[in-house]
N, C-alpha and C positions, 0 to 999 in steps of 0.2 A: 347317810341313807341314799340309796339309788333314787333318781328322780321318778322312776316309774312307781315306786312305793309311796313317794310323796303325793303324786297325782292321785293314787288310789285312796289314800287316807283323806285327802281334801274333798274329792268328789263324793266319797262315801257319806260324809256329813250332809252334803246337799241332798242326795237322793234319799237318805234316811228321813230328813225333815219332809221332803216331798211325799214320801210314803205315808208318814204319820198323818199328814193333813188330807190325804186322799180318802181316809176312812174315819177320821176322828169325829165327824158330825153324824155318822150313821146311827150310833147308839143314842147320842144326845139329841137327835132331831125333835122328838116330842117336847123336850124341856126347852130347847131354844125357840121353837115355834110358839109355845105357850108364853114364854117370857116376852117375846117381841110382838105378840098379838097377831101372828101370821095366819092367813087362811090356807086352804089346802093347796092352791096353786103356788103360792109363795113358798110354802114348805117344800114342795117338789123342787123348786129352783134352788133351795138351800143345798140340795144334794147334787144338782146338775151344774151350778154356776162354776165351781172349781174346775170340773172336767171340761166344760165349754171354754173357759178362759185359757186353759192349757192347750186344748185341741186346735183352736183357731190360730194360735200363735206359733205352732210347732214348725211348719214349713217356712214361715216368714223368718223366724229366728234361726232356722238352719241356714237360710240364704244369707242373712245378716252375719252369721258366724263365719261363713266362708269369705265374706267380703271384708270384715273388720277384725276378725280374730275370735276364735272359740273361747279362749280364756277371758277376754274382755267382756263378751256377752254373758258368760257364766257368772262373772263377778257382779255385773249389773243385775242379772236375774236374782242372785242371792239377796241383793239389797231390796229389790222390788218385792220379793217374797216376804221379807221381814217387815217392810212397811205395810204390806197387805195384811199380815197377821195383826199388826197393831190396829189398823182401821177396822178389821173384823171384830176384834175384841171390844172396840168402842162403839159398835153399831147401836144407834138409837131406834132404828126401825127396820122392818123386813127388807125394804128396797135397798137401804144402805148396806145391810148385811150381804145381799145378793151381789151388789156392785163391788163390794170389798173382796168377796170370794173370787169374783172374776179377775180382779186385779191381782190377787194372790196367785191365781192359776197361771197368769202370764209369767210371773217369776218362777213358778214351778216348771213351766215349759222350758225355760232357759236352763234350769238345773238338770232336768230329766233328759232332754235331747242332747245337750253338749257333754254331759258326763261320759257317755259312751264314746263319743268322738274323741275327746281328750285322752281317754284311756287307750283307745285304738292307736292314737298318735304316739303314745309313750311306751307301749308294750311291744316287744317283738312278736312276730306271728306265732311262734311256738308256745308263747305264754299268754296269748290274747284271751283264750277261753277261760283261763284261771282268773285273770284280772276282771273280765266282764262278769264272771260268775260271782265273785265276791261283791262286786257292785250291785248285781241283781239281788243278792242276799240282803244287802243293806236296805233296798227298797221294800223287799218282802218283810224284813224285820220291822221297818217303820210302819208298814200296813198292819202288822200283827200288834205292835205296840200301841198303834192308834186306837184299836178296838178296846184293848184292856185299859189303856190310859184314860180314855174318855169315861169308861165306867167308874174308874177309881176317882177321877176328879169330880164327877157328878155326885158321887156318894158323900163327898165332904165339902166341896167348894162350888162357887157359882160357875155357870157355863162359860163365862168369859175367860176363865182360866184355861179352857181348851186351847185358846190362842195366845194367852199371855206367855205360855211356856216356850213358844217359838221365838220370842223376841231376843232374849239373851243368847240363845244358840245361833240365831240368825246374824246378830251383830258379830259374834266370834267367827262364824263361818265366812262372812263377807270379808272381814279383815284378813283372815288366814289365807283365803284364796288369792286376795290381792298381793299378799307378800310372797307366797310360795310358788304360785303357778306362773309359767311363762309360755309364750306361743312357740309351737314346734312346726307349724305349717304356715307357709307364707300366704297372707290374706290376698284375695283377688280384689284389690281396691278400685281398679278401673271398671269393674263390671257394674252396670247400672242395676238399680233395684227394679224388680218386675212388679210395679204397682197394679197394673191391670190383672195380672195373675193372682196377686194377693187378695184383691177385692172380690174377684170371682170365686176363689177358693173359700174365703171367709163367708161369702153368701151361701155357697153350697153347704158348708158344715153347719152354719147357723140355721138355715132353713130345714136341713135334714133333721137336726136335733129337735127343732120346734115341731116338725111334723110327727116325729116319733113320740114326743111328749103328749101332743094332743090325741094321738091314736091310743096311747097306753092308758091315759088317765081320763079320757072322755071329756076333755076341755073343749067346749064349743061343738060345732056340728061336724059331721063327716066331710062335708064340702070343704071346710077349712083345712082339714088334714090332707085331702086330695090336692087342694090348691098349693099348699106348702110343699108337698111332695113333688108336684110337677115343677114348681119353681126351683126346687133343689136340683132336680135332674137337669133342668135348663142351665142352671149356674155351672154344674159340672161339665156340661157340653161346651159352654163358653170357656171354661178354664182349660180344658184339653185343647181347644182350638187356639187359644192365646199362647199356651205353652209350646205348642208345636211350631209357632212362628217367631218366638222370641230368640234372640241371640244369647241372652243370659237369662234363662227362665227361672222362675221360683222353684219349680220342680223339674229337674232334668229327666225328661221322660225316657232318655236313652238308658237310664238305670234299669228300666223294666226289661231291657234286652238282656240283662245279666240274669240268666236263668236261676242261678243260686239265690240271688237277692230277691227276685220276685217270689220264688217258692217259699223263702224264709218269712218274708213279711206277710204273705197271704196266709200261711199256716198260723202265724202269730195272731193275725186279726180274727180268724175263725175260732182259734182256741180261746182268745180273750172274750169272745161272745159267750162261750160256755163257762169259763171259770170266773169271769167278772162278777157274776151273780152267785157263785158257789157259796162263798162265806156268808153272804146275806141270807141265803136259804137256810144254811145251817144255824145261823143266829135266830132266824124266825122259828125254826123247828124247836130249838132249845128253849126259847122264851115262851112261845105261844102253845106249843104242844107238851113240852116237858115241864114247863113252869119255872124255868131258871130265871134268876135276876140278870140284868144286863152285864154286871161284873162277872157273874158265874158263867154266863154264855161266852164272854170274851176269853176267859181263862180256859174254858172247855175246848175252844177251837185251836188252842196252842199246838196240839200234836200235829196238825196239818202243817203249820208254819215251821215247826221244828224239823219235820221230815224233809221239807223243802230246803231249809237252811243247810241241812247236812248233805243232801244229795247234790245241790247246785254246784258247789266248788269241785266236788269229785267228778261230776259229769263233765264240767268244763275242762278239767285236766285230762280226762280220758279222751275227750273229743279232740283235744290238741294233738293227741298221739294217733288216734285211730279214725278220725274223721267225724264230722258233726252230724251227718244225716242219720246214721243208725241210732244214736242216742236220742236225738230230737224226736224221731218217729216212734221209738219205743216208749218215750215219755208220754206221747199223745195216747198211745194204746193203753198204757197203764192208767192214765187219768180217766179214759172212757170206762175202763173196768170199775174204777171207784165210783163214777156217776151211776152206773148200773146198780152197784151195791147200795148206794144211797136211796135208790128208788124202792127199796124193800123196807125202809124205816116205817115203823108204826108207833103209836103212843106208848106201847109196852116194850119197845126195843131198849135193852139195857145200854147204859153209856159205854160199857166195855166193847160192845159191838161197834158203836159209832166211833170209838177210839181207833179201832183197827181200820175202819173205812177211811178215817181222816189221815192216818199214816199212809195208806195206799195212795190217796189223792195227792198228798204232799210229795210223796216219792215221784209220782208221775210228773208233776209240775217241776220238781227239781231236776229231773232228767231232761226235760224239754227246754227250759228257759235258757240256760247258759250256752249250750251248743247252738241253739237256733239264733241267738243274738250274735254269737261269734261268726256264724255262717253269713248272716246279713251284713255285718260291718266289715268282715274280712274279705268280702267278695267285691267290694267297690274300689275304684281308684282313690288314692289318698286324698286328692284335692277335692273330692266330692263327698267326703264322709260327713261333713256338717249337714248337707241336704239329705243324705242317706239316713243319718240318725234321726232327723226331724220327720222324715217320711215313715221310718219304722215306728217311732213313737206315736205319730198320727194314726197309723193303722191300729195300733194297740188301743188308743183312746176311743176310736170309733167303735171297735168291737166291744170295749168295756161299757160304753153308753148303751149300745144295742142290747147287751146282756140284761141290763136293768129293766129296759122297756119290755123285753121278751118275758121277763118274770111277771110284770104287771098284766100284760096282755093274756098270758096263759091263765093266770089266777082269776081273771074276770070270767073265764069260761066255767069256773067251779064255785066262785064266791060272788056275792053281790058287790057291785062297785062301791056302794056307800060304805060297806064294811072295810074294804081295802083302804079307802080314803081315811077312815078313822084310825087305821093302823099307823098311817103315815103322820097324822096330825094330832093324835090324842092318845095318851097313856091309858085313858079310861076304856078303850076298846079291847085291851088285853084280856079282861075278864070274859068279854063276849066271845072272843076267839077261843079261849081256853075251854069254854063250855061246849065248843064244837070242834074239839081236838081231832077226832077221827076224820071229819070232813076236811079240815085244813091239812091234815097229814096226807090224805089221799091226793089233794091238789098238789102238794109238794112232790109226791112220788111221780106224778105225771110230768111235772116240771123237770125233774131230774132225767127222765127219759128223753124229753125234748132236747135238753142240753147234751145228753149222750150222743144223739144223732148229729148235733152241730159239731161237737168236738171230734167225732169220728171222721167227719168230712174234712177236717184239717190234715188228716193223714195223707190225703191225695197230693196236695201241693208240697207237703214235706218230702214225699217219696220222689216227686217229679223235679225236685230242685237240681238234680244232677250232681256230679262229683267234680270238685275243683282239681285242675291239672297241676297248676304251679304250686310250689311249696314255699317259695321265697316271698318277700314283701310284694304287694301289688303295686306295680308301677302305673303312673298316670296313663290312662288309655288302654291298659291291659284288661281285656274282658274275656280271657281265654277260658272256656269251659267246655266240657264234653258230656254228652248224655251217656247213660249206662245202657 
């Protein structure tokens, strides 16, 4: 077997597990919260901890990967992810659960960020879109499987089995990666770690997510939200100032001079703000408006994922031949059309109609993801791909977290906050929501329109990314791009 296919198979296992755990708690949240005796605020952090753990570590791990080797960091990340799964499954209290999920997220960050860089190192330029497309499909398949698997496990087993299932796969994946992968890019061992930049960036991300959490869920006073937001902006300013003065920065800001890279990661972040909450909204619609069980809802969402799984590799292959920008931009436009269609859903809408809308949305995301990732990773110098991959994944996670908070913020305009809190922390609230299906459905319709506006805005940076001139491999320092 050619080494590129070995790389693809090994990294696919990692991102598959990462995808599963990104969503496996969503459906089981009321059960876990009730079992551990969590309050509303702790239940919120059950959903946020994994994403926060992965987000704060992405740039740091990207830099460490460039310094010590992407494969080495990937292997360690797989081991951390597995241990984190074990600790989460053994959680005796809400705070222990939250801490374990953060630790698990650190391992996920190593898997998610380095898989794209390792694939980029192993695949030739003409096949990069195909390789990244298949890898992207694995993450989406994991996310899809996480929704249905959680419903299936909770129907027959204790919630702790949500995380027990990771342990044997994690042990296998760690050992397999250690045996089969090897470094293809020379590490920059002499480069110092940018600790000031790391702490400034960690402060920025943590404070940003805390401020969004307090704003969305009404935790504390508005003054607290304003203070956290201000401190977040100040931390970002410090981070930018530090990075501009460092010889070996955590984030090489010169990457932002690459028009194609900047356009791709910006489009990805804005798009993730829209689609991050998409499946959550569909799940809420199916369970709270249509009266589906969690398992039925998970299965009913499958058409979206199937369409995306089918389109992503095809879009990747076509973008290798005809260019990334047309397919990425068209995918955004198609997904915006799906969001508009979703805004017409009512309690009486037949599932056949929703089925068609889900296929349209999945097709749009399938068209967008692979070419956009190929555009971002293929536009940077080979020796900066670790940092670039971490940067790309960080933008994705920030948009994803923002999407969830946007949902709660907009819902509070149409539904009492106390009712929304009950949805998150108690299964008993489902009957109350079902009794107000029309009102809840109307709130969801407005949410879909808000997400349409956000996703459509991503078309602008996608179009402005420019067209790559060179066709061969990107040499170190080559930043040659031309505008249209």
